[in-house]
N, CA and C atoms of all chains as a GROMACS GRO file, in nm:
protein
  636
    1MET      N    1  12.330   5.214   1.996
    1MET     CA    2  12.471   5.174   1.988
    1MET      C    3  12.550   5.265   1.896
    2ALA      N    4  12.660   5.312   1.947
    2ALA     CA    5  12.744   5.397   1.864
    2ALA      C    6  12.822   5.309   1.766
    3ASP      N    7  12.867   5.371   1.657
    3ASP     CA    8  12.946   5.298   1.560
    3ASP      C    9  13.090   5.290   1.609
    4LYS      N   10  13.113   5.195   1.699
    4LYS     CA   11  13.246   5.185   1.758
    4LYS      C   12  13.285   5.039   1.778
    5THR      N   13  13.414   5.011   1.759
    5THR     CA   14  13.468   4.877   1.784
    5THR      C   15  13.568   4.889   1.898
    6THR      N   16  13.555   4.802   1.997
    6THR     CA   17  13.650   4.800   2.109
    6THR      C   18  13.704   4.658   2.122
    7ILE      N   19  13.835   4.645   2.123
    7ILE     CA   20  13.896   4.512   2.130
    7ILE      C   21  13.995   4.506   2.246
    8ILE      N   22  13.982   4.400   2.328
    8ILE     CA   23  14.086   4.371   2.428
    8ILE      C   24  14.190   4.286   2.357
    9VAL      N   25  14.312   4.337   2.349
    9VAL     CA   26  14.421   4.259   2.289
    9VAL      C   27  14.499   4.197   2.405
   10GLN      N   28  14.463   4.073   2.439
   10GLN     CA   29  14.524   4.006   2.553
   10GLN      C   30  14.639   3.917   2.507
   11SER      N   31  14.630   3.869   2.383
   11SER     CA   32  14.732   3.780   2.331
   11SER      C   33  14.847   3.859   2.270
   12GLY      N   34  14.968   3.807   2.287
   12GLY     CA   35  15.084   3.870   2.225
   12GLY      C   36  15.125   3.795   2.099
   13ASP      N   37  15.044   3.696   2.058
   13ASP     CA   38  15.079   3.616   1.939
   13ASP      C   39  15.068   3.699   1.812
   14MET      N   40  15.160   3.675   1.722
   14MET     CA   41  15.166   3.752   1.598
   14MET      C   42  15.037   3.743   1.518
   15ASP      N   43  14.986   3.620   1.502
   15ASP     CA   44  14.868   3.601   1.417
   15ASP      C   45  14.745   3.667   1.479
   16LYS      N   46  14.739   3.668   1.613
   16LYS     CA   47  14.623   3.729   1.678
   16LYS      C   48  14.629   3.881   1.672
   17LEU      N   49  14.751   3.935   1.674
   17LEU     CA   50  14.765   4.080   1.659
   17LEU      C   51  14.723   4.121   1.517
   18TYR      N   52  14.754   4.033   1.420
   18TYR     CA   53  14.706   4.057   1.283
   18TYR      C   54  14.554   4.066   1.283
   19SER      N   55  14.488   3.967   1.350
   19SER     CA   56  14.341   3.967   1.353
   19SER      C   57  14.289   4.098   1.412
   20ALA      N   58  14.347   4.138   1.525
   20ALA     CA   59  14.301   4.258   1.594
   20ALA      C   60  14.317   4.381   1.503
   21LEU      N   61  14.433   4.394   1.440
   21LEU     CA   62  14.459   4.515   1.360
   21LEU      C   63  14.381   4.515   1.228
   22ILE      N   64  14.357   4.396   1.172
   22ILE     CA   65  14.280   4.392   1.047
   22ILE      C   66  14.134   4.428   1.076
   23VAL      N   67  14.077   4.372   1.182
   23VAL     CA   68  13.939   4.408   1.218
   23VAL      C   69  13.932   4.558   1.249
   24SER      N   70  14.032   4.609   1.320
   24SER     CA   71  14.035   4.751   1.356
   24SER      C   72  14.041   4.839   1.233
   25ASN      N   73  14.132   4.808   1.142
   25ASN     CA   74  14.149   4.894   1.024
   25ASN      C   75  14.029   4.885   0.932
   26GLY      N   76  13.967   4.766   0.926
   26GLY     CA   77  13.843   4.753   0.851
   26GLY      C   78  13.734   4.841   0.912
   27SER      N   79  13.724   4.841   1.045
   27SER     CA   80  13.624   4.923   1.115
   27SER      C   81  13.647   5.071   1.087
   28LEU      N   82  13.773   5.114   1.097
   28LEU     CA   83  13.806   5.255   1.072
   28LEU      C   84  13.775   5.292   0.928
   29ALA      N   85  13.809   5.201   0.836
   29ALA     CA   86  13.785   5.228   0.693
   29ALA      C   87  13.637   5.242   0.665
   30MET      N   88  13.554   5.171   0.742
   30MET     CA   89  13.411   5.176   0.719
   30MET      C   90  13.342   5.279   0.808
   31GLY      N   91  13.422   5.369   0.863
   31GLY     CA   92  13.366   5.485   0.931
   31GLY      C   93  13.341   5.471   1.079
   32MET      N   94  13.391   5.363   1.140
   32MET     CA   95  13.370   5.346   1.284
   32MET      C   96  13.489   5.401   1.364
   33ASP      N   97  13.465   5.428   1.493
   33ASP     CA   98  13.575   5.459   1.584
   33ASP      C   99  13.628   5.326   1.639
   34VAL      N  100  13.756   5.326   1.676
   34VAL     CA  101  13.814   5.202   1.731
   34VAL      C  102  13.904   5.232   1.850
   35SER      N  103  13.888   5.150   1.956
   35SER     CA  104  13.982   5.152   2.068
   35SER      C  105  14.038   5.013   2.090
   36LEU      N  106  14.168   5.005   2.102
   36LEU     CA  107  14.234   4.877   2.134
   36LEU      C  108  14.290   4.888   2.275
   37TYR      N  109  14.249   4.791   2.360
   37TYR     CA  110  14.295   4.791   2.498
   37TYR      C  111  14.397   4.678   2.513
   38PHE      N  112  14.524   4.715   2.523
   38PHE     CA  113  14.632   4.615   2.529
   38PHE      C  114  14.658   4.574   2.674
   39THR      N  115  14.642   4.443   2.700
   39THR     CA  116  14.665   4.392   2.835
   39THR      C  117  14.745   4.262   2.831
   40PHE      N  118  14.801   4.225   2.941
   40PHE     CA  119  14.880   4.102   2.959
   40PHE      C  120  14.979   4.078   2.845
   41TRP      N  121  14.972   3.961   2.780
   41TRP     CA  122  15.075   3.931   2.678
   41TRP      C  123  15.067   4.030   2.562
   42GLY      N  124  14.946   4.080   2.539
   42GLY     CA  125  14.928   4.177   2.432
   42GLY      C  126  15.012   4.303   2.455
   43LEU      N  127  15.024   4.342   2.583
   43LEU     CA  128  15.098   4.464   2.614
   43LEU      C  129  15.245   4.455   2.573
   44LEU      N  130  15.298   4.334   2.574
   44LEU     CA  131  15.439   4.316   2.536
   44LEU      C  132  15.465   4.362   2.392
   45ARG      N  133  15.361   4.358   2.310
   45ARG     CA  134  15.376   4.401   2.171
   45ARG      C  135  15.391   4.553   2.161
   46LEU      N  136  15.356   4.624   2.270
   46LEU     CA  137  15.371   4.770   2.270
   46LEU      C  138  15.506   4.814   2.325
   47LYS      N  139  15.590   4.713   2.363
   47LYS     CA  140  15.726   4.749   2.406
   47LYS      C  141  15.802   4.801   2.284
   48LYS      N  142  15.895   4.890   2.310
   48LYS     CA  143  15.977   4.944   2.199
   48LYS      C  144  16.038   4.826   2.121
   49GLY      N  145  16.015   4.821   1.992
   49GLY     CA  146  16.068   4.714   1.908
   49GLY      C  147  15.993   4.583   1.922
   50GLY      N  148  15.880   4.584   1.991
   50GLY     CA  149  15.811   4.459   2.022
   50GLY      C  150  15.698   4.420   1.928
   51LEU      N  151  15.658   4.512   1.841
   51LEU     CA  152  15.538   4.490   1.760
   51LEU      C  153  15.542   4.361   1.678
   52GLU      N  154  15.655   4.336   1.615
   52GLU     CA  155  15.667   4.220   1.525
   52GLU      C  156  15.725   4.097   1.596
   53LYS      N  157  15.746   4.108   1.728
   53LYS     CA  158  15.820   4.001   1.798
   53LYS      C  159  15.735   3.883   1.843
   54GLY      N  160  15.604   3.890   1.828
   54GLY     CA  161  15.518   3.784   1.881
   54GLY      C  162  15.536   3.650   1.811
   55PRO      N  163  15.520   3.540   1.887
   55PRO     CA  164  15.528   3.408   1.825
   55PRO      C  165  15.398   3.374   1.753
   56LEU      N  166  15.401   3.270   1.672
   56LEU     CA  167  15.280   3.220   1.608
   56LEU      C  168  15.203   3.142   1.714
   57SER      N  169  15.070   3.156   1.720
   57SER     CA  170  14.993   3.090   1.827
   57SER      C  171  14.994   2.938   1.812
   58LYS      N  172  15.009   2.890   1.689
   58LYS     CA  173  15.019   2.745   1.665
   58LYS      C  174  15.134   2.722   1.568
   59MET      N  175  15.199   2.607   1.580
   59MET     CA  176  15.307   2.567   1.488
   59MET      C  177  15.420   2.669   1.480
   60HIS      N  178  15.452   2.727   1.597
   60HIS     CA  179  15.561   2.826   1.599
   60HIS      C  180  15.696   2.758   1.573
   61PHE      N  181  15.710   2.636   1.630
   61PHE     CA  182  15.830   2.553   1.612
   61PHE      C  183  15.960   2.632   1.630
   62LEU      N  184  15.974   2.690   1.746
   62LEU     CA  185  16.094   2.767   1.782
   62LEU      C  186  16.128   2.877   1.681
   63GLY      N  187  16.026   2.927   1.617
   63GLY     CA  188  16.048   3.039   1.524
   63GLY      C  189  16.047   2.998   1.378
   64LEU      N  190  16.065   2.867   1.353
   64LEU     CA  191  16.070   2.819   1.215
   64LEU      C  192  15.933   2.835   1.148
   65GLY      N  193  15.828   2.798   1.224
   65GLY     CA  194  15.691   2.810   1.173
   65GLY      C  195  15.656   2.955   1.140
   66LYS      N  196  15.696   3.044   1.230
   66LYS     CA  197  15.668   3.187   1.209
   66LYS      C  198  15.740   3.237   1.083
   67LYS      N  199  15.864   3.191   1.068
   67LYS     CA  200  15.942   3.234   0.953
   67LYS      C  201  15.874   3.191   0.822
   68MET      N  202  15.826   3.065   0.822
   68MET     CA  203  15.759   3.014   0.703
   68MET      C  204  15.630   3.092   0.676
   69MET      N  205  15.556   3.119   0.786
   69MET     CA  206  15.430   3.192   0.771
   69MET      C  207  15.456   3.333   0.716
   70LEU      N  208  15.559   3.399   0.770
   70LEU     CA  209  15.592   3.534   0.721
   70LEU      C  210  15.631   3.532   0.574
   71GLY      N  211  15.699   3.423   0.534
   71GLY     CA  212  15.739   3.408   0.394
   71GLY      C  213  15.615   3.398   0.305
   72ARG      N  214  15.519   3.318   0.351
   72ARG     CA  215  15.396   3.301   0.272
   72ARG      C  216  15.315   3.430   0.269
   73MET      N  217  15.315   3.501   0.381
   73MET     CA  218  15.241   3.627   0.388
   73MET      C  219  15.302   3.730   0.294
   74LYS      N  220  15.435   3.732   0.290
   74LYS     CA  221  15.504   3.827   0.204
   74LYS      C  222  15.473   3.797   0.057
   75LYS      N  223  15.472   3.667   0.026
   75LYS     CA  224  15.442   3.624  -0.111
   75LYS      C  225  15.302   3.670  -0.152
   76ASN      N  226  15.210   3.669  -0.056
   76ASN     CA  227  15.073   3.711  -0.084
   76ASN      C  228  15.051   3.860  -0.058
   77ASN      N  229  15.163   3.931  -0.038
   77ASN     CA  230  15.158   4.077  -0.023
   77ASN      C  231  15.076   4.126   0.097
   78VAL      N  232  15.077   4.048   0.206
   78VAL     CA  233  15.007   4.091   0.327
   78VAL      C  234  15.090   4.200   0.394
   79ALA      N  235  15.024   4.306   0.438
   79ALA     CA  236  15.094   4.418   0.500
   79ALA      C  237  15.160   4.375   0.631
   80SER      N  238  15.271   4.440   0.666
   80SER     CA  239  15.339   4.410   0.793
   80SER      C  240  15.259   4.469   0.908
   81LEU      N  241  15.287   4.422   1.030
   81LEU     CA  242  15.219   4.478   1.149
   81LEU      C  243  15.253   4.626   1.164
   82GLU      N  244  15.377   4.662   1.131
   82GLU     CA  245  15.418   4.804   1.138
   82GLU      C  246  15.328   4.889   1.047
   83ARG      N  247  15.305   4.840   0.927
   83ARG     CA  248  15.222   4.912   0.830
   83ARG      C  249  15.078   4.921   0.881
   84LEU      N  250  15.026   4.807   0.933
   84LEU     CA  251  14.888   4.807   0.982
   84LEU      C  252  14.872   4.903   1.099
   85MET      N  253  14.974   4.906   1.186
   85MET     CA  254  14.967   4.996   1.302
   85MET      C  255  14.975   5.142   1.258
   86SER      N  256  15.060   5.169   1.159
   86SER     CA  257  15.072   5.306   1.111
   86SER      C  258  14.941   5.352   1.045
   87ASP      N  259  14.876   5.262   0.969
   87ASP     CA  260  14.745   5.295   0.910
   87ASP      C  261  14.641   5.316   1.020
   88PHE      N  262  14.646   5.230   1.122
   88PHE     CA  263  14.552   5.238   1.235
   88PHE      C  264  14.558   5.376   1.299
   89LYS      N  265  14.681   5.424   1.323
   89LYS     CA  266  14.697   5.556   1.386
   89LYS      C  267  14.656   5.668   1.291
   90GLU      N  268  14.692   5.653   1.163
   90GLU     CA  269  14.659   5.758   1.066
   90GLU      C  270  14.507   5.776   1.054
   91LEU      N  271  14.432   5.665   1.068
   91LEU     CA  272  14.287   5.673   1.056
   91LEU      C  273  14.219   5.706   1.190
   92GLY      N  274  14.298   5.737   1.291
   92GLY     CA  275  14.242   5.786   1.416
   92GLY      C  276  14.213   5.680   1.521
   93GLY      N  277  14.270   5.560   1.507
   93GLY     CA  278  14.250   5.455   1.608
   93GLY      C  279  14.317   5.490   1.740
   94ARG      N  280  14.252   5.447   1.851
   94ARG     CA  281  14.305   5.478   1.984
   94ARG      C  282  14.365   5.355   2.050
   95ILE      N  283  14.476   5.375   2.121
   95ILE     CA  284  14.540   5.265   2.193
   95ILE      C  285  14.546   5.297   2.342
   96ILE      N  286  14.500   5.199   2.420
   96ILE     CA  287  14.503   5.214   2.566
   96ILE      C  288  14.592   5.102   2.622
   97ALA      N  289  14.684   5.139   2.709
   97ALA     CA  290  14.773   5.040   2.772
   97ALA      C  291  14.725   5.012   2.913
   98CYS      N  292  14.722   4.883   2.950
   98CYS     CA  293  14.674   4.843   3.083
   98CYS      C  294  14.783   4.871   3.188
   99GLU      N  295  14.748   4.955   3.284
   99GLU     CA  296  14.846   4.994   3.387
   99GLU      C  297  14.881   4.882   3.481
  100MET      N  298  14.783   4.795   3.512
  100MET     CA  299  14.812   4.684   3.603
  100MET      C  300  14.915   4.590   3.541
  101THR      N  301  14.897   4.563   3.410
  101THR     CA  302  14.995   4.477   3.342
  101THR      C  303  15.134   4.541   3.345
  102MET      N  304  15.136   4.674   3.328
  102MET     CA  305  15.266   4.743   3.333
  102MET      C  306  15.333   4.720   3.468
  103ASP      N  307  15.252   4.726   3.577
  103ASP     CA  308  15.307   4.701   3.712
  103ASP      C  309  15.357   4.558   3.724
  104ILE      N  310  15.275   4.461   3.678
  104ILE     CA  311  15.311   4.319   3.690
  104ILE      C  312  15.441   4.290   3.615
  105MET      N  313  15.450   4.345   3.493
  105MET     CA  314  15.564   4.314   3.407
  105MET      C  315  15.682   4.409   3.433
  106GLY      N  316  15.663   4.503   3.526
  106GLY     CA  317  15.770   4.596   3.557
  106GLY      C  318  15.803   4.689   3.441
  107LEU      N  319  15.699   4.728   3.366
  107LEU     CA  320  15.721   4.815   3.250
  107LEU      C  321  15.686   4.959   3.284
  108LYS      N  322  15.774   5.050   3.242
  108LYS     CA  323  15.747   5.192   3.260
  108LYS      C  324  15.704   5.250   3.126
  109ARG      N  325  15.642   5.370   3.134
  109ARG     CA  326  15.595   5.431   3.008
  109ARG      C  327  15.706   5.442   2.906
  110GLU      N  328  15.827   5.473   2.953
  110GLU     CA  329  15.937   5.491   2.857
  110GLU      C  330  15.983   5.359   2.794
  111ASP      N  331  15.936   5.244   2.849
  111ASP     CA  332  15.967   5.115   2.786
  111ASP      C  333  15.875   5.089   2.668
  112LEU      N  334  15.764   5.163   2.662
  112LEU     CA  335  15.662   5.138   2.560
  112LEU      C  336  15.673   5.238   2.444
  113ILE      N  337  15.608   5.204   2.332
  113ILE     CA  338  15.606   5.293   2.216
  113ILE      C  339  15.508   5.405   2.249
  114GLU      N  340  15.556   5.504   2.324
  114GLU     CA  341  15.467   5.606   2.382
  114GLU      C  342  15.391   5.688   2.279
  115ASP      N  343  15.453   5.709   2.161
  115ASP     CA  344  15.388   5.798   2.064
  115ASP      C  345  15.264   5.737   2.000
  116ILE      N  346  15.241   5.604   2.017
  116ILE     CA  347  15.117   5.548   1.960
  116ILE      C  348  15.012   5.522   2.070
  117ILE      N  349  15.050   5.540   2.197
  117ILE     CA  350  14.956   5.514   2.306
  117ILE      C  351  14.881   5.642   2.342
  118ASP      N  352  14.747   5.632   2.339
  118ASP     CA  353  14.665   5.751   2.366
  118ASP      C  354  14.630   5.765   2.513
  119ASP      N  355  14.625   5.650   2.584
  119ASP     CA  356  14.578   5.656   2.722
  119ASP      C  357  14.634   5.536   2.800
  120TYR      N  358  14.645   5.554   2.930
  120TYR     CA  359  14.686   5.445   3.020
  120TYR      C  360  14.570   5.426   3.116
  121GLY      N  361  14.526   5.301   3.136
  121GLY     CA  362  14.410   5.287   3.222
  121GLY      C  363  14.391   5.147   3.275
  122ALA      N  364  14.280   5.131   3.348
  122ALA     CA  365  14.245   5.002   3.406
  122ALA      C  366  14.108   4.961   3.352
  123VAL      N  367  14.043   4.871   3.422
  123VAL     CA  368  13.920   4.813   3.368
  123VAL      C  369  13.810   4.917   3.345
  124GLY      N  370  13.806   5.018   3.431
  124GLY     CA  371  13.703   5.121   3.416
  124GLY      C  372  13.713   5.193   3.283
  125THR      N  373  13.838   5.218   3.240
  125THR     CA  374  13.862   5.285   3.111
  125THR      C  375  13.808   5.198   2.998
  126TYR      N  376  13.835   5.066   3.009
  126TYR     CA  377  13.786   4.975   2.906
  126TYR      C  378  13.633   4.974   2.904
  127ILE      N  379  13.570   4.965   3.020
  127ILE     CA  380  13.423   4.960   3.025
  127ILE      C  381  13.363   5.088   2.964
  128GLN      N  382  13.423   5.202   2.996
  128GLN     CA  383  13.373   5.327   2.939
  128GLN      C  384  13.381   5.326   2.786
  129GLU      N  385  13.488   5.262   2.734
  129GLU     CA  386  13.503   5.253   2.589
  129GLU      C  387  13.404   5.151   2.532
  130ALA      N  388  13.388   5.038   2.602
  130ALA     CA  389  13.312   4.925   2.546
  130ALA      C  390  13.162   4.940   2.559
  131ARG      N  391  13.116   5.013   2.661
  131ARG     CA  392  12.971   5.015   2.687
  131ARG      C  393  12.893   5.081   2.574
  132HIS      N  394  12.957   5.161   2.494
  132HIS     CA  395  12.887   5.223   2.382
  132HIS      C  396  12.936   5.169   2.247
  133SER      N  397  12.996   5.050   2.251
  133SER     CA  398  13.049   4.994   2.126
  133SER      C  399  12.956   4.889   2.068
  134ALA      N  400  12.937   4.895   1.935
  134ALA     CA  401  12.854   4.795   1.869
  134ALA      C  402  12.930   4.664   1.855
  135ILE      N  403  13.062   4.672   1.842
  135ILE     CA  404  13.145   4.552   1.829
  135ILE      C  405  13.247   4.550   1.943
  136THR      N  406  13.247   4.442   2.021
  136THR     CA  407  13.352   4.425   2.122
  136THR      C  408  13.408   4.285   2.107
  137LEU      N  409  13.540   4.275   2.108
  137LEU     CA  410  13.605   4.145   2.092
  137LEU      C  411  13.716   4.129   2.194
  138PHE      N  412  13.745   4.004   2.225
  138PHE     CA  413  13.857   3.970   2.313
  138PHE      C  414  13.950   3.881   2.232
  139ILE      N  415  14.070   3.932   2.204
  139ILE     CA  416  14.161   3.855   2.118
  139ILE      C  417  14.290   3.825   2.194
  140MET      N  418  13.642   7.067  -0.870
  140MET     CA  419  13.628   6.933  -0.814
  140MET      C  420  13.746   6.845  -0.858
  141ALA      N  421  13.820   6.800  -0.763
  141ALA     CA  422  13.939   6.722  -0.797
  141ALA      C  423  13.904   6.575  -0.819
  142GLU      N  424  13.990   6.507  -0.893
  142GLU     CA  425  13.975   6.362  -0.906
  142GLU      C  426  14.098   6.296  -0.844
  143ILE      N  427  14.073   6.211  -0.747
  143ILE     CA  428  14.183   6.148  -0.674
  143ILE      C  429  14.196   6.003  -0.720
  144HIS      N  430  14.319   5.961  -0.747
  144HIS     CA  431  14.341   5.824  -0.793
  144HIS      C  432  14.411   5.741  -0.687
  145VAL      N  433  14.359   5.622  -0.662
  145VAL     CA  434  14.418   5.531  -0.563
  145VAL      C  435  14.446   5.399  -0.634
  146ASP      N  436  14.572   5.360  -0.638
  146ASP     CA  437  14.608   5.235  -0.705
  146ASP      C  438  14.644   5.130  -0.600
  147VAL      N  439  14.560   5.028  -0.586
  147VAL     CA  440  14.587   4.923  -0.487
  147VAL      C  441  14.602   4.788  -0.558
  148ARG      N  442  14.648   4.792  -0.684
  148ARG     CA  443  14.671   4.665  -0.753
  148ARG      C  444  14.780   4.586  -0.680
  149GLY      N  445  14.754   4.459  -0.656
  149GLY     CA  446  14.850   4.374  -0.586
  149GLY      C  447  14.834   4.376  -0.435
  150GLU      N  448  14.755   4.469  -0.383
  150GLU     CA  449  14.736   4.478  -0.238
  150GLU      C  450  14.620   4.387  -0.195
  151THR      N  451  14.631   4.337  -0.072
  151THR     CA  452  14.527   4.249  -0.020
  151THR      C  453  14.466   4.307   0.107
  152CYS      N  454  14.364   4.239   0.159
  152CYS     CA  455  14.290   4.280   0.279
  152CYS      C  456  14.384   4.315   0.394
  153PRO      N  457  14.369   4.425   0.465
  153PRO     CA  458  14.265   4.526   0.452
  153PRO      C  459  14.312   4.652   0.377
  154VAL      N  460  14.427   4.644   0.307
  154VAL     CA  461  14.489   4.765   0.252
  154VAL      C  462  14.399   4.841   0.152
  155PRO      N  463  14.329   4.771   0.056
  155PRO     CA  464  14.245   4.850  -0.036
  155PRO      C  465  14.140   4.935   0.036
  156LEU      N  466  14.076   4.878   0.138
  156LEU     CA  467  13.975   4.953   0.215
  156LEU      C  468  14.039   5.072   0.287
  157VAL      N  469  14.154   5.046   0.346
  157VAL     CA  470  14.222   5.150   0.424
  157VAL      C  471  14.268   5.265   0.333
  158GLU      N  472  14.322   5.230   0.217
  158GLU     CA  473  14.369   5.335   0.124
  158GLU      C  474  14.251   5.416   0.070
  159MET      N  475  14.137   5.347   0.048
  159MET     CA  476  14.016   5.418   0.006
  159MET      C  477  13.977   5.519   0.114
  160ARG      N  478  13.980   5.472   0.239
  160ARG     CA  479  13.939   5.559   0.351
  160ARG      C  480  14.030   5.681   0.366
  161LYS      N  481  14.162   5.656   0.350
  161LYS     CA  482  14.258   5.767   0.360
  161LYS      C  483  14.228   5.871   0.253
  162ALA      N  484  14.200   5.824   0.130
  162ALA     CA  485  14.171   5.917   0.020
  162ALA      C  486  14.043   5.994   0.048
  163VAL      N  487  13.942   5.926   0.102
  163VAL     CA  488  13.814   5.991   0.131
  163VAL      C  489  13.834   6.099   0.238
  164ARG      N  490  13.917   6.069   0.336
  164ARG     CA  491  13.942   6.168   0.443
  164ARG      C  492  14.006   6.295   0.389
  165LYS      N  493  14.095   6.276   0.288
  165LYS     CA  494  14.167   6.392   0.234
  165LYS      C  495  14.083   6.469   0.132
  166ALA      N  496  13.984   6.401   0.074
  166ALA     CA  497  13.903   6.463  -0.032
  166ALA      C  498  13.809   6.570   0.022
  167GLN      N  499  13.773   6.663  -0.067
  167GLN     CA  500  13.674   6.766  -0.034
  167GLN      C  501  13.537   6.717  -0.082
  168PRO      N  502  13.429   6.767  -0.023
  168PRO     CA  503  13.297   6.729  -0.074
  168PRO      C  504  13.287   6.765  -0.223
  169GLY      N  505  13.237   6.671  -0.302
  169GLY     CA  506  13.226   6.691  -0.446
  169GLY      C  507  13.339   6.627  -0.525
  170ASP      N  508  13.451   6.598  -0.458
  170ASP     CA  509  13.564   6.533  -0.524
  170ASP      C  510  13.528   6.388  -0.563
  171THR      N  511  13.592   6.342  -0.671
  171THR     CA  512  13.573   6.203  -0.714
  171THR      C  513  13.698   6.123  -0.677
  172ILE      N  514  13.675   6.001  -0.629
  172ILE     CA  515  13.786   5.914  -0.594
  172ILE      C  516  13.777   5.789  -0.681
  173GLU      N  517  13.885   5.762  -0.755
  173GLU     CA  518  13.887   5.643  -0.840
  173GLU      C  519  13.986   5.543  -0.783
  174ILE      N  520  13.936   5.424  -0.750
  174ILE     CA  521  14.023   5.322  -0.691
  174ILE      C  522  14.038   5.209  -0.792
  175ILE      N  523  14.163   5.169  -0.814
  175ILE     CA  524  14.189   5.060  -0.909
  175ILE      C  525  14.263   4.949  -0.836
  176GLY      N  526  14.213   4.825  -0.851
  176GLY     CA  527  14.275   4.714  -0.780
  176GLY      C  528  14.238   4.581  -0.840
  177ASN      N  529  14.287   4.472  -0.778
  177ASN     CA  530  14.253   4.339  -0.830
  177ASN      C  531  14.217   4.238  -0.720
  178ASN      N  532  14.206   4.285  -0.594
  178ASN     CA  533  14.166   4.196  -0.487
  178ASN      C  534  14.013   4.175  -0.496
  179ALA      N  535  13.973   4.049  -0.513
  179ALA     CA  536  13.831   4.019  -0.541
  179ALA      C  537  13.738   4.065  -0.429
  180ALA      N  538  13.777   4.038  -0.304
  180ALA     CA  539  13.690   4.075  -0.192
  180ALA      C  540  13.670   4.227  -0.184
  181SER      N  541  13.775   4.302  -0.217
  181SER     CA  542  13.767   4.448  -0.207
  181SER      C  543  13.668   4.506  -0.306
  182LYS      N  544  13.649   4.439  -0.419
  182LYS     CA  545  13.554   4.490  -0.519
  182LYS      C  546  13.413   4.492  -0.458
  183LYS      N  547  13.385   4.395  -0.371
  183LYS     CA  548  13.254   4.392  -0.304
  183LYS      C  549  13.252   4.486  -0.184
  184GLU      N  550  13.367   4.493  -0.114
  184GLU     CA  551  13.368   4.562   0.015
  184GLU      C  552  13.386   4.714   0.006
  185ILE      N  553  13.454   4.761  -0.097
  185ILE     CA  554  13.470   4.906  -0.112
  185ILE      C  555  13.333   4.972  -0.131
  186PRO      N  556  13.245   4.916  -0.217
  186PRO     CA  557  13.110   4.974  -0.224
  186PRO      C  558  13.034   4.966  -0.090
  187MET      N  559  13.056   4.856  -0.014
  187MET     CA  560  12.992   4.845   0.119
  187MET      C  561  13.039   4.959   0.210
  188ALA      N  562  13.171   4.983   0.207
  188ALA     CA  563  13.228   5.090   0.290
  188ALA      C  564  13.177   5.226   0.243
  189ALA      N  565  13.170   5.245   0.111
  189ALA     CA  566  13.122   5.372   0.055
  189ALA      C  567  12.980   5.399   0.104
  190ASP      N  568  12.901   5.293   0.105
  190ASP     CA  569  12.764   5.302   0.152
  190ASP      C  570  12.761   5.341   0.301
  191ALA      N  571  12.846   5.273   0.380
  191ALA     CA  572  12.851   5.301   0.524
  191ALA      C  573  12.896   5.445   0.550
  192LEU      N  574  12.978   5.499   0.459
  192LEU     CA  575  13.029   5.636   0.475
  192LEU      C  576  12.939   5.739   0.406
  193SER      N  577  12.823   5.693   0.357
  193SER     CA  578  12.726   5.779   0.287
  193SER      C  579  12.787   5.851   0.166
  194LEU      N  580  12.868   5.776   0.090
  194LEU     CA  581  12.926   5.831  -0.033
  194LEU      C  582  12.847   5.777  -0.151
  195THR      N  583  12.860   5.846  -0.264
  195THR     CA  584  12.787   5.801  -0.384
  195THR      C  585  12.878   5.715  -0.471
  196ILE      N  586  12.828   5.598  -0.510
  196ILE     CA  587  12.904   5.513  -0.601
  196ILE      C  588  12.866   5.553  -0.743
  197ILE      N  589  12.968   5.597  -0.819
  197ILE     CA  590  12.940   5.642  -0.956
  197ILE      C  591  12.944   5.523  -1.052
  198SER      N  592  13.048   5.440  -1.040
  198SER     CA  593  13.058   5.326  -1.130
  198SER      C  594  13.149   5.218  -1.074
  199ILE      N  595  13.122   5.094  -1.118
  199ILE     CA  596  13.208   4.980  -1.084
  199ILE      C  597  13.230   4.904  -1.215
  200GLU      N  598  13.357   4.894  -1.256
  200GLU     CA  599  13.387   4.823  -1.380
  200GLU      C  600  13.496   4.722  -1.355
  201GLU      N  601  13.499   4.619  -1.441
  201GLU     CA  602  13.608   4.520  -1.430
  201GLU      C  603  13.649   4.470  -1.568
  202HIS      N  604  13.780   4.470  -1.593
  202HIS     CA  605  13.834   4.414  -1.716
  202HIS      C  606  13.955   4.328  -1.681
  203ASP      N  607  13.952   4.204  -1.723
  203ASP     CA  608  14.064   4.110  -1.702
  203ASP      C  609  14.110   4.103  -1.557
  204GLY      N  610  14.016   4.099  -1.466
  204GLY     CA  611  14.050   4.085  -1.324
  204GLY      C  612  14.091   4.214  -1.256
  205ILE      N  613  14.099   4.324  -1.328
  205ILE     CA  614  14.131   4.455  -1.268
  205ILE      C  615  14.002   4.536  -1.262
  206TRP      N  616  13.967   4.576  -1.141
  206TRP     CA  617  13.843   4.654  -1.127
  206TRP      C  618  13.873   4.802  -1.100
  207THR      N  619  13.778   4.884  -1.138
  207THR     CA  620  13.787   5.028  -1.114
  207THR      C  621  13.656   5.073  -1.049
  208ILE      N  622  13.668   5.134  -0.934
  208ILE     CA  623  13.548   5.182  -0.863
  208ILE      C  624  13.560   5.333  -0.850
  209LYS      N  625  13.455   5.402  -0.890
  209LYS     CA  626  13.454   5.548  -0.878
  209LYS      C  627  13.349   5.587  -0.775
  210ILE      N  628  13.391   5.668  -0.679
  210ILE     CA  629  13.296   5.717  -0.579
  210ILE      C  630  13.307   5.869  -0.566
  211LYS      N  631  13.200   5.929  -0.517
  211LYS     CA  632  13.198   6.074  -0.502
  211LYS      C  633  13.173   6.109  -0.356
  212LYS      N  634  13.253   6.202  -0.306
  212LYS     CA  635  13.235   6.244  -0.167
  212LYS      C  636  13.126   6.350  -0.157
   0.00000   0.00000   0.00000
């Protein structure tokens, strides 16, 4: 098994994207390679300006819950998703966007944050990434 | 041999690990990296990461909740 982490980011929820990026950045920091495969609701977070737009998976309460959670996170000095994503790219993390989801959602490459996306692909691309990964997660 | 300083006081998971990694990437073999912080989990995990990256841990100290970890690339 190669020292690699591969995560399917299927959820577009804010808290789940935190989980995905924290596990990813921890993996990169500890010397592993990382690929994140963004599909379905997760892909919406790769839309221009979409990274921080996800709802809270529980107790969102029309945005009030998310606002409270962000307040508590700020108080505890938790890094923003923008910061985590910028660290992820700086440490060499790879991002793959699901082409089928792009078709379903009517998204074109120019609708997405193209400068952080390394590849566009389908299930075969994910399998090629995952088959040699010691850690694979679906978030 | 340069000595690189990384201050992650006040930072929480996963920032101390990430900043350590960034410094290690920029360092030359033989350079020393000194990380100072106060996140309790990171005091345990930075040495774990150093081990995973085959780096040498020179020292781990703590005074009044502030720890200092020195590693060598």
